[in-house]
C-alpha positions, -999 to 999 in steps of 0.1 A, spaced: -1 1 1 15 34 -15 17 60 16 22 98 11 45 116 34 22 148 45 40 182 40 49 206 76 35 239 71 35 275 88 2 285 100 -13 296 73 -31 329 77 -75 321 93 -96 322 63 -124 331 94 -137 363 99 -129 372 136 -112 347 144 -72 354 147 -42 332 139 -35 332 181 -70 316 183 -66 289 160 -30 277 171 -41 277 206 -70 254 199 -48 234 176 -20 231 203 -51 215 228 -63 194 197 -27 180 185 -5 182 217 9 145 204 17 158 172 38 190 184 72 176 181 69 165 146 49 196 131 14 210 117 2 198 81 -21 224 67 -51 197 67 -43 198 111 -46 244 107 -75 240 87 -93 216 108 -84 233 141 -98 267 126 -132 246 116 -134 230 151 -131 264 166 -160 283 150 -179 255 157 -169 252 193 -180 289 197 -210 290 177 -218 259 196 -211 279 229 -225 309 214 -197 331 215 -197 362 193 -167 364 167 -161 405 165 
């Protein structure tokens, strides 16, 4: 079975208005604390931002 190595990338800009890179970084670190030594992929960053937005919406926290 062929596996592809996912590329580690620096944190991209956020795509959700009102959500900062710092908010996403903090959420990603709590989600992926086991991956921090290897670094996060683009997919990890996007999933962390989507999860953060869903959490904020569920808690009805207003985004600026």
